C-alpha positions in Angstrom: -176.6 77.6 -56.4 -179.4 77.7 -53.9 -182.1 80.3 -54.4 -185.0 81.4 -52.3 -187.8 82.7 -54.5 -191.1 84.4 -53.9 -194.1 83.6 -56.1 -196.9 86.2 -56.3 -200.4 84.8 -57.0 -203.9 86.1 -57.2 -205.6 86.0 -53.8 -206.8 82.7 -52.3 -208.3 81.7 -49.0 -205.0 80.9 -47.3 -206.6 79.1 -44.4 -208.2 76.6 -46.8 -204.9 75.6 -48.4 -203.8 72.3 -46.9 -200.2 70.9 -47.0 -201.2 68.3 -49.6 -202.7 71.1 -51.8 -199.4 73.0 -51.6 -197.3 69.9 -52.2 -199.3 68.9 -55.3 -199.1 72.4 -56.8 -195.4 72.7 -56.3 -194.7 69.2 -57.6 -196.4 70.4 -60.8 -194.0 73.3 -61.1 -190.8 71.7 -59.8 -190.7 67.9 -59.8 -188.9 65.9 -62.4 -188.8 62.7 -60.3 -191.7 62.4 -57.9 -190.2 59.4 -56.1 -186.8 61.1 -55.5 -185.5 60.1 -52.0 -184.3 63.7 -51.4 -186.1 66.6 -53.0 -184.0 69.4 -54.5 -186.6 72.0 -53.5 -188.6 73.1 -50.4 -191.5 75.3 -50.0 -193.2 77.6 -47.4 -196.9 77.8 -46.7 -199.1 80.2 -48.7 -199.2 83.6 -47.1 -201.4 86.7 -47.5 -199.8 89.8 -49.1 -201.4 93.1 -50.2 -204.1 92.0 -52.6 -202.0 88.9 -53.5 -201.0 85.5 -52.2 -197.3 84.6 -51.8 -195.4 81.3 -51.7 -191.7 81.0 -51.0 -189.9 78.3 -53.0 -186.3 77.2 -52.3 -184.5 75.6 -55.2 -181.4 73.6 -54.3 -180.1 72.6 -57.8 -179.8 74.0 -61.3 -182.4 71.6 -62.5 -185.0 72.7 -60.0 -184.2 76.4 -60.7 -184.6 75.9 -64.4 -187.9 74.0 -63.9 -189.3 76.8 -61.8 -188.3 79.5 -64.3 -189.7 77.5 -67.2 -193.0 76.5 -65.6 -193.8 79.5 -63.3 -194.7 81.9 -66.1 -197.0 84.9 -65.6 -200.6 83.7 -66.1 -199.8 80.0 -65.2 -202.6 78.4 -63.2 -201.8 77.0 -59.8 -204.4 74.6 -58.3 -204.5 74.8 -54.5 -207.1 72.3 -53.5 -210.5 73.6 -54.6 -209.0 77.0 -55.4 -207.2 78.2 -58.5 -204.7 81.1 -58.5 -202.7 82.7 -61.3 -199.1 83.7 -61.2 -199.0 87.4 -61.6 -195.3 88.1 -62.0 -192.1 86.2 -62.7 -190.5 84.4 -59.6 -188.7 87.0 -57.5 -185.3 86.3 -56.1 -185.2 86.9 -52.3 -181.8 85.3 -51.4 -179.2 83.1 -52.9 -176.0 81.3 -51.9 -173.6 78.9 -53.7 -172.5 75.6 -52.2 -168.9 76.9 -52.0 -170.2 79.9 -49.9 -172.0 77.7 -47.5 -169.1 75.3 -47.2 -166.6 78.2 -46.5 -165.5 78.2 -42.9 -166.7 81.1 -40.6 -165.8 81.9 -37.0 -169.1 80.8 -35.5 -169.9 78.8 -32.4 -173.5 79.8 -31.4 -176.7 80.0 -33.4 -180.3 81.0 -33.0 -182.6 78.7 -35.0 -186.2 79.8 -35.5 -188.6 77.1 -36.5 -191.3 79.0 -38.4 -193.5 76.1 -39.4 -194.0 72.8 -37.6 -190.9 70.7 -37.8 -191.0 66.9 -37.2 -188.0 64.6 -37.2 -188.4 61.1 -38.5 -186.8 57.9 -37.1 -188.1 54.8 -38.9 -191.9 55.2 -38.8 -192.0 57.5 -35.8 -191.9 61.3 -35.7 -190.7 63.6 -32.9 -191.0 67.4 -32.5 -187.8 67.5 -30.4 -185.1 69.6 -32.3 -182.0 67.8 -30.9 -178.7 68.7 -32.4 -178.4 65.1 -33.7 -181.8 65.1 -35.5 -181.3 68.6 -37.0 -177.6 68.1 -38.1 -177.9 64.6 -39.4 -180.9 65.4 -41.5 -179.1 68.4 -43.0 -176.0 66.3 -43.6 -178.1 63.6 -45.5 -179.5 66.3 -47.8 -176.1 67.9 -48.3 -174.5 64.6 -49.3 -177.4 63.8 -51.7 -177.5 67.2 -53.4 -174.1 68.9 -53.2 -171.7 68.9 -56.2 -169.0 66.2 -55.9 -166.3 68.9 -55.4 -168.0 70.4 -52.3 -167.7 68.1 -49.3 -168.1 68.6 -45.6 -166.6 66.6 -42.8 -169.0 63.9 -41.5 -170.3 64.5 -38.0 -170.4 61.3 -36.0 -171.6 60.9 -32.4 -168.4 62.2 -30.8 -168.6 65.4 -32.9 -172.3 66.0 -32.4 -171.8 65.5 -28.7 -169.9 68.8 -28.7 -173.0 70.6 -29.8 -175.6 71.5 -27.1 -178.9 73.4 -26.7 -178.6 76.2 -24.2 -182.1 77.7 -24.6 -185.4 76.6 -26.1 -188.8 78.3 -26.3 -191.6 76.8 -28.3 -194.5 74.4 -28.5 -195.8 71.4 -30.4 -198.1 71.9 -33.3 -199.9 69.1 -35.1 -199.6 68.9 -38.9 -202.0 66.6 -40.8 -200.4 65.0 -43.9 -202.1 62.4 -46.2 -200.2 59.2 -46.1 -200.4 56.4 -48.8 -201.7 53.2 -47.4 -202.2 50.4 -49.9 -204.4 51.7 -52.7 -205.8 54.5 -50.6 -204.6 57.2 -48.2 -205.1 58.1 -44.6 -204.4 61.2 -42.5 -201.1 61.1 -40.6 -200.9 63.5 -37.7 -197.3 64.7 -37.1 -196.1 66.5 -34.0 -194.0 69.4 -35.1 -191.9 71.9 -33.1 -192.5 75.7 -33.6 -190.3 78.1 -31.7 -186.7 79.0 -31.1 -183.6 76.9 -30.1 -180.1 78.2 -29.3 -177.3 75.9 -30.4 -173.7 76.1 -29.3 -170.5 74.2 -30.1 -167.3 73.9 -28.0 -165.0 72.7 -30.8 -164.1 75.2 -33.6 -163.5 72.5 -36.2 -166.9 70.9 -35.5 -168.5 74.4 -35.3 -167.4 75.2 -38.9 -169.3 72.1 -40.2 -172.3 72.9 -38.0 -172.4 76.4 -39.3 -172.4 75.2 -42.9 -175.2 72.7 -42.3 -177.4 75.1 -40.4 -177.1 77.8 -43.2 -177.9 75.1 -45.7 -180.9 73.9 -43.7 -182.3 77.5 -44.0 -182.6 76.8 -47.7 -183.4 73.0 -47.7 -185.7 73.0 -44.7 -185.4 70.8 -41.6 -187.0 67.5 -40.7 -189.7 65.7 -42.7 -192.2 66.9 -45.4 -190.3 70.0 -46.4 -192.1 69.8 -49.8 -195.4 70.3 -47.9 -194.4 73.5 -46.1 -193.0 71.9 -42.9 -189.6 72.6 -41.5 -189.1 76.2 -42.5 -186.3 77.7 -40.4 -184.2 80.8 -40.2 -180.7 80.8 -38.7 -178.9 83.7 -37.0 -175.2 83.5 -36.0 -174.9 84.9 -32.5 -171.9 87.2 -32.0 -171.5 86.2 -28.4 -171.5 82.4 -27.9 -173.9 81.3 -25.3 -172.0 78.8 -23.0 -174.5 78.9 -20.2 -176.0 75.5 -21.0 -179.5 76.5 -20.3 -179.0 79.1 -17.6 -181.4 81.5 -19.4 -184.2 79.0 -19.5 -183.6 78.0 -15.9 -183.7 81.6 -14.8 -187.2 82.0 -16.3 -188.4 78.9 -14.5 -187.0 80.1 -11.2 -188.6 83.6 -11.8 -191.9 82.0 -12.3 -191.7 80.2 -9.0 -191.2 83.4 -7.0 
């Protein structure tokens, strides 16, 4: 079961909370294996509410869910850099879905993906902000295979299958996220280019589209790209009722309109 939770804290200076502060605080609440290759949780940046601060946490396993419920008690202190907040109420469930629900086939062939926080895709030691179908879907597939129960499988998407998925519209920009990076016995700041904006994906094969739909809905819980435990890669996904098969016509029209 995957669950999206909201934590309510006493107010903090949201602008002063850095990704590493958020990561350290959530590791304290959720981690059981700090060196795990794939985290079974993801987190959104701290946000301001009405006289409170809020953090959304996504748990992707029963172990992460139990850890959060056990450790995120009312009155628990949460260190966010030089600030300290208190949890003021039990974690609140916002959304949940089972693995079986996400794996179930739906009639979908077009999706709007909103990248709400900077999203960077890693290849070896390089990072790119470009949300290609290959980068987005293969990353989600790796997380699915690492975390899903053995009885819930999805067909693997190779190059021929991913080639049937295309981007028909994109609107966004590159934001730079600064993440501390271990280097020998010390650390240095790593600047990551991340995409923030909206991408429309389409698929021309209904069998491939079923897997794409499952992976995208899963990525809305797991996060996309790198450093999802630092607040990067937060996305939302909307299935479009009318598949967009224009292959970029909308974006081209805006460019042409600007030239007139």
